[in-house]
Structure formats: C-alpha cells, structure tokens
C-alpha positions in Angstrom: -0.7 52.3 81.5 -0.7 51.4 77.8 -4.1 50.7 76.1 -4.8 48.3 73.3 -7.9 47.7 71.2 -8.2 44.3 69.5 -10.5 44.5 66.5 -12.4 41.8 64.5 -14.5 43.2 61.6 -14.8 40.7 58.7 -15.3 37.0 58.7 -17.2 34.3 60.7 -16.4 32.3 63.7 -14.5 32.5 67.0 -11.2 31.8 65.2 -10.8 35.6 64.7 -10.5 36.2 68.4 -10.1 33.0 70.5 -6.6 32.0 69.2 -5.3 35.4 70.3 -6.7 35.4 73.8 -3.3 34.3 75.1 -1.8 37.5 73.6 -4.6 39.6 75.2 -4.0 38.0 78.6 -0.2 38.4 78.3 -0.6 42.1 77.6 -3.0 42.5 80.5 -0.5 40.7 82.8 2.2 43.2 81.7 -0.1 46.1 82.7 -2.0 46.9 79.5 -5.6 48.0 79.6 -7.2 45.9 76.9 -10.5 46.0 75.0 -11.9 43.8 72.2 -14.2 45.1 69.5 -15.8 41.9 68.1 -17.9 41.4 65.0 -20.0 38.7 66.8 -20.1 39.3 70.6 -22.4 36.3 71.1 -19.7 34.0 69.6 -16.7 35.3 71.7 -18.1 37.7 74.3 -18.0 35.3 77.3 -14.4 34.3 76.5 -13.3 37.9 76.1 -14.9 39.0 79.3 -13.4 36.0 81.2 -10.0 37.1 80.0 -10.6 40.4 81.8 -10.8 42.5 78.7 -13.5 45.1 78.0 -16.0 44.0 75.3 -17.3 46.3 72.5 -19.5 45.6 69.6 -17.5 46.3 66.5 -18.9 48.6 63.8 -19.7 46.2 60.9 -21.7 46.1 57.7 -25.0 44.4 58.0 -26.1 45.0 54.5 -26.8 42.4 51.9 -26.0 43.2 48.3 -27.9 40.9 45.9 -26.5 42.6 42.8 -22.9 41.4 43.7 -21.5 38.0 43.0 -21.4 36.1 46.3 -18.0 34.6 45.2 -15.2 37.1 45.8 -12.2 36.6 43.5 -9.8 38.7 45.6 -9.7 40.5 49.0 -11.0 43.7 47.5 -14.1 42.0 46.2 -14.6 40.7 49.8 -14.5 44.3 51.0 -17.3 45.1 48.5 -19.4 42.5 50.2 -18.8 44.3 53.5 -19.9 47.8 52.5 -16.9 49.2 50.6 -19.0 49.7 47.5 -21.5 52.1 49.0 -20.4 55.4 50.4 -23.2 55.9 53.0 -22.6 52.4 54.4 -18.8 52.8 54.5 -19.1 56.3 55.9 -21.2 54.9 58.8 -18.6 52.1 59.5 -15.6 54.4 59.3 -17.2 57.1 61.4 -18.1 54.5 64.1 -14.5 53.2 64.2 -13.2 56.8 64.5 -15.6 57.3 67.4 -14.6 54.1 69.1 -10.9 54.9 68.8 -11.4 58.4 70.2 -13.4 56.9 73.1 -11.0 54.2 74.0 -7.8 56.1 73.1 -5.6 53.1 72.5 -1.8 53.2 72.2 -2.0 50.3 69.8 -4.7 48.7 67.5 -4.4 45.0 66.7 -6.6 44.1 63.7 -7.9 40.5 63.1 -9.3 41.0 59.6 -10.3 44.6 60.5 -9.5 46.8 57.5 -11.7 49.7 58.5 -10.2 49.7 62.0 -6.7 49.9 60.5 -7.8 52.7 58.2 -9.3 54.7 61.1 -6.3 54.1 63.3 -3.9 55.2 60.6 -5.9 58.4 60.0 -5.7 59.1 63.8 -1.9 58.3 63.8 -2.4 55.3 66.2 0.1 52.5 65.7 -1.4 49.3 64.4 -0.6 45.7 63.8 -2.4 43.1 61.7 -2.7 39.6 63.1 -4.2 36.5 61.5 -3.8 33.1 59.9 -2.6 34.5 56.5 -5.8 34.4 54.4 -7.2 37.2 56.6 -4.1 39.4 56.3 -4.5 40.8 52.8 -1.6 41.8 50.5 -1.2 45.5 49.9 -1.1 45.4 46.1 -3.2 46.8 43.3 -5.0 44.6 42.3 -5.1 42.3 45.3 -4.0 38.7 44.5 -6.7 36.2 43.4 -8.2 34.0 46.1 -10.2 31.9 43.6 -8.9 30.2 40.4 -8.4 32.4 37.5 -11.2 32.7 34.9 -11.2 34.2 31.4 -12.0 37.9 31.5 -11.7 38.2 35.3 -9.1 41.0 34.9 -11.7 43.5 33.8 -14.0 42.5 36.7 -11.2 42.8 39.2 -10.1 46.2 37.9 -13.7 47.5 38.2 -13.9 46.1 41.8 -10.6 47.7 42.8 -11.7 51.1 41.3 -15.1 51.0 43.0 -13.7 50.2 46.5 -10.9 52.8 46.1 -13.4 55.5 45.1 -15.7 54.7 48.0 -12.8 54.9 50.5 -11.4 58.1 49.2 -14.7 59.9 49.0 -15.3 59.2 52.7 -11.7 60.0 53.7 -12.0 63.4 52.0 -15.3 64.1 53.6 -13.6 63.6 57.0 -10.5 65.7 56.1 -8.1 62.8 55.7 -5.6 62.1 52.9 -6.7 59.8 50.0 -5.4 56.3 49.6 -3.7 55.0 46.5 -5.6 51.7 46.2 -8.2 49.7 48.1 -5.9 47.5 50.2 -3.6 50.5 51.0 -4.3 50.2 54.8 -2.1 47.1 54.8 0.9 48.8 53.1 4.0 48.4 55.3 1.8 47.3 58.2 3.6 45.0 60.7 1.8 41.6 60.4 1.8 38.8 62.9 1.2 35.6 61.0 0.0 33.1 63.5 0.6 30.3 61.0 3.5 28.6 59.2 4.4 29.1 55.6 2.8 25.9 54.4 -0.7 27.1 55.5 -0.3 30.7 54.2 -2.1 31.1 50.8 -0.3 34.4 50.2 3.2 33.2 51.2 4.8 34.0 47.8 3.4 37.6 48.0 4.6 38.5 51.5 7.1 41.3 52.2 9.5 42.0 55.0 6.7 43.5 57.2 5.2 40.0 57.7 6.5 37.7 60.5 5.6 34.0 60.8 5.4 33.3 64.5 3.4 30.0 64.5 0.5 29.1 66.7 -0.4 31.3 69.7 -2.8 28.8 71.0 -1.9 28.3 74.7 -5.2 29.0 76.4 -7.2 25.8 76.8 -10.9 26.0 76.2 -13.2 24.5 78.7 -13.3 20.7 79.0 -16.2 18.7 77.7 -18.0 16.3 80.0 -16.9 13.7 77.4 -13.3 14.8 77.7 -10.7 12.4 76.2 -9.6 9.7 78.6 -6.1 8.5 79.3 -5.2 5.6 76.9 -7.0 7.1 73.9 -10.5 5.6 74.0 -11.6 7.8 71.2 -10.0 7.0 67.8 -11.5 9.9 65.9 -12.3 13.5 67.0 -15.0 15.3 65.0 -15.2 19.1 65.1 -17.8 20.3 62.7 -20.7 22.7 62.5 -23.9 20.5 62.3 -26.0 20.2 59.2 -28.1 17.3 58.0 -25.6 16.8 55.2 -23.2 15.1 57.6 -25.6 12.4 58.8 -23.9 10.0 56.4 -20.7 10.6 58.2 -22.2 9.8 61.5 -23.7 6.6 60.1 -20.2 5.5 59.1 -18.6 6.5 62.4 -21.3 4.7 64.4 -20.2 1.4 62.8 -16.6 1.6 63.7 -15.1 -0.7 66.4 -13.9 2.2 68.5 -15.9 5.3 69.6 -15.6 8.8 68.2 -15.8 12.0 70.1 -17.8 14.8 68.5 -18.1 18.5 69.3 -20.4 20.7 67.2 -20.6 24.3 68.5 -23.9 25.0 66.8 -25.7 21.8 68.1 -28.7 22.5 70.4 -29.4 20.3 73.4 -32.5 18.9 71.6 -30.5 18.0 68.5 -27.8 16.4 70.7 -30.4 14.2 72.4 -31.8 13.1 69.0 -28.4 12.3 67.6 -27.4 10.3 70.7 -30.6 8.2 70.4 -30.1 7.7 66.7 -26.4 6.7 66.5 -25.9 4.8 69.7 -23.0 4.3 72.1 -20.2 4.6 69.5 -20.7 8.4 69.0 -20.0 10.5 72.1 -21.4 14.1 71.6 -19.6 16.6 73.9 -21.8 19.2 75.5 -19.1 21.8 75.7 -15.8 22.6 74.1 -13.0 20.0 74.3 -9.4 20.7 75.2 -8.0 20.0 71.8 -4.5 19.6 73.2 -5.6 16.6 75.2 -7.5 15.2 72.2 -4.4 15.3 70.0 -2.4 13.2 72.5 -4.5 10.1 71.5 -6.7 10.7 68.5 -5.6 9.0 65.3 -7.7 11.2 63.0 -9.4 14.6 63.1 -12.4 15.4 61.0 -13.2 19.2 60.7 -14.4 22.0 58.4 -10.8 23.0 57.8 -10.6 26.0 60.1 -7.1 27.3 60.1 -6.2 27.1 63.8 -7.4 23.5 64.3 -5.7 22.4 61.1 -2.4 23.9 62.2 -2.7 22.3 65.7 -3.3 18.9 64.1 -0.4 19.2 61.8 1.9 20.3 64.6 0.7 17.2 66.6 1.4 14.9 63.6 -2.3 13.9 63.2 -3.9 13.4 59.8 -7.1 15.2 58.8 -10.3 14.6 56.9 -11.5 18.1 55.9 -15.0 19.1 54.9 -14.8 22.9 54.0 -18.0 24.9 53.7 -16.7 28.2 52.3 -13.8 29.7 50.4 -11.3 30.3 53.2 -11.8 26.8 54.6 -11.4 25.3 51.1 -8.1 27.1 50.7 -6.8 25.8 54.0 -8.0 22.3 53.1 -6.0 22.5 49.8 -2.9 23.6 51.6 -3.2 20.8 54.1 -3.7 18.3 51.3 -0.5 19.7 49.6 1.4 18.9 52.9 0.3 15.3 52.3 -1.5 14.8 55.6 -5.1 15.4 54.6 -8.0 14.4 52.4 -10.5 17.1 51.3 -14.2 16.4 50.7 -15.9 18.9 48.4 -19.2 20.3 49.6 -20.7 19.6 46.2 -20.2 15.8 46.6 -23.6 14.2 46.9 -22.4 10.8 48.1 -19.0 11.3 49.8 -17.2 8.0 50.3 -16.5 8.5 54.0 -15.7 4.9 54.9 -13.1 4.6 52.2 -11.5 7.9 53.0 -11.4 7.3 56.8 -9.9 3.9 56.2 -7.3 5.4 53.9 -6.3 8.0 56.4 -6.0 5.6 59.2 -4.4 2.6 57.4 -2.1 4.3 54.8 1.1 5.3 56.5 1.9 8.1 54.1 -0.6 10.5 55.7 0.7 10.1 59.2 4.3 10.2 57.9 3.6 13.5 56.1 2.1 14.9 59.3 5.1 13.7 61.3 7.5 15.3 58.8 5.6 18.6 59.3 6.3 18.3 63.0 10.0 17.8 62.4 10.2 20.8 60.1 8.7 23.0 62.8 10.0 21.3 66.0 11.3 24.7 67.2 7.9 26.4 66.8 6.3 26.6 70.2 3.3 28.5 71.5 5.4 30.1 74.2 8.0 31.4 71.7 5.3 32.7 69.4 3.6 34.5 72.3 6.8 36.1 73.5 7.6 37.3 69.9 4.0 38.7 69.5 4.2 40.6 72.8 7.6 42.1 71.9 6.4 43.3 68.5 3.2 44.8 70.0 5.1 46.6 72.8 7.7 47.8 70.3 5.0 49.1 68.0 3.1 50.8 70.9 6.4 52.5 72.0 6.3 54.3 68.7 3.1 56.0 69.8 4.6 56.9 73.2 7.7 58.4 71.5 5.7 60.4 69.0 3.5 61.8 71.9 6.6 62.9 73.8 8.1 64.6 70.7 4.8 66.4 70.1 4.7 67.5 73.7 8.3 68.8 73.6 7.7 70.5 70.3 
C-alpha cells in the first residue's frame, strides 16, 4: 500500500486543505494510506478525519517578529515571517518535519504552501508535489518575484532578505548533514506543481515553467448544507461569504433594505452574534448556521460577496456569477485584482472608510458587462471540469510516487 502525507504549513484558512479533500479521498479509494499534517487542526480537523485520513499537527512557526515589516514584498520575505530568519526556530521546524516523515514513511509528500515539508522530503529522497492556487506555489528564482508593487530601493531590501533566509536554511542543513541549497526558494526548483486554478487567477503565470500544470478546480466534495440552504427558484438574490467584523455592518444595512433576501454564511460567527444580527437586520438577511453547498448557491444567486478567497472566486467565475470582493490581506487582494481584470468583479479596499455598497451592488446586478465577462470566462474554460482535474491530479501523484517505488527497487537490487 502506498502512503501519502499532505502538508499545510504557511497561510490561514481551510482553503489550504478543504479544496483538495477530493484528491485525498480519491487516493484513499485507490488504496493509499493518507495522512494530513495541518497548520490549523481546529480549522480542518473534522473534515480531514471525516475523509478517513489520519490527522497530524504540522510543525509550524509560532514566533512573532516585531522587528520585521509585516508586509512581505516577495515569497522569501514571507518565509522570514515564518521562522526562516532565525536558525534555532527553523532548526526546530525542520527537525520536526524530518521526524514526522520518518514516522509516517510516505511514498509521496503533497505540499500546500509547505516549504519546510518539501525541503525535508527532498533531503530524505521522498518524491514530492506542490499543490495550490498559484499564489501559494512560489517561483524558484533568486530573488523571488515581487508580490507587492515595486517601491524605490526595494531591491536592496529583497537582496538582504534572500541572503538571510538562504543562510538560515543552509546552516541548518549542514548541521543535519544535508547538502546546501543555492537560494531560499530552491525547494521549489523543478518541483511538479498542480495548479488548482486557471491562468487568469494565477499571479505568477508569466513566471511559470514546464513543471507547472494548470488543472482547474478540484472542488467536487460538497460541504455540509446549511439549515438556510438555497431553495429551488432562487429565493436568495445575493450570497455573502465573509469573516465577520463590525466593519461590514454597513453592508448588512444595505442588504437588509433590498427587495429580495440575501443568504449569509460567516465561518467565524458565534451563535450569540448570529442571534443579535438576526434581531438587528430583520427578515431579509438569512444567516446560515453551517456551511452552505456553494454549488447549489451558484445555480440561482445573481451576485456573490466575499473576501476574495481563491477557491470561491474561481467557482463563481466558472459559474458565470459576478463578485463584490472585500479582501482583508495581501493574497486576497491579489486575487481580487485578478478577478477585476477578468471584468467580472468590483474590489472594495479595506482602507475605505465609507464604502459605497449600494452603488456597487446595483452596478454589479444591473450593468450587463459584469455578467457578460463572467459568462465569457465560462466559455473559455468550458472543458475544465472538476472530474477531469481530479483524474489528472491522481495520475500525476501516482506517477510521482512510482518514482519512489522504482528507486527503492533499484536500491534493493543494488
């Protein structure tokens, strides 16, 4: 029986695991023994265990580094925010990944923004594959490409960041008896990469090499239905999927005045908060108590309002539905910009004190160009199906794992 370890190390939210559960389940169906090492087990643990996979806590950096700029200008600076600038911290993470790999003994490692897991797997000669939405599959160059707009003098800062991360990695590798790396993002060099996106939503598309494969959305496992699930006939005009903060109360005030009800799901909303919001905004806002099957929502909703998470954005575009996007961090902001460039979305900056929600919602619903652009996106990718993407991903994973089996046989014969 082949064994696989799926790893999530960097980043927030269930989007680093949940969109790939169909791949995990498909490999299990084909006889694989599967485990998931997750950064946030509270966020995805129940879903992982329901899939039949073994759940591990991933080795991650819990440090906070106040001397560093919170805004990373490239993927290497993001690594510095996750322990790559301090040898003792990185050594602990790397040693823990080595121990986990030696314990589980996988034939294949799949990394969802898991650079240290890739590094450890490569040091132990375990075949690995990167998977992600694009932004979380870094480019193996020195320096890594910018993920924020260029600023004067940033080249010197980037060079120092690259050098610091490379020195940290190589110092730890030498301590463990492994060969040094040429640059900070070297663990992604020639690494087979499953891009569960389409080129229009890949920020790094112009930098991709032949090792990257666009397979489209893998989302074919439906989340649990909400008690306020969409009804036949499209009673809900707008679906809202946001993390709650008081800053979006203005949005609720606008939605509550619309002639048709809106369905709202907020994963961080407590029962007490839900009760208060229902009492405050009345019958036109339906707050779902549990996750909604987005595929059913997209059959009838005319507009989706979200924080610009990649997977939901891609699903909406593939369904031909326009979006109002409220990003809260850098990766979401990049996805929002890409969706706007498609012509099917409007982005609201988090710095806007008085967002004109009413005007923007009316524009998205009444101006044909947004829905036309979304429908054009659908036509361009009409042959991209979740089933086709899943079959391609399974094939690449099994092909990559066969490398490990072949190498083991050659070693045994030798």
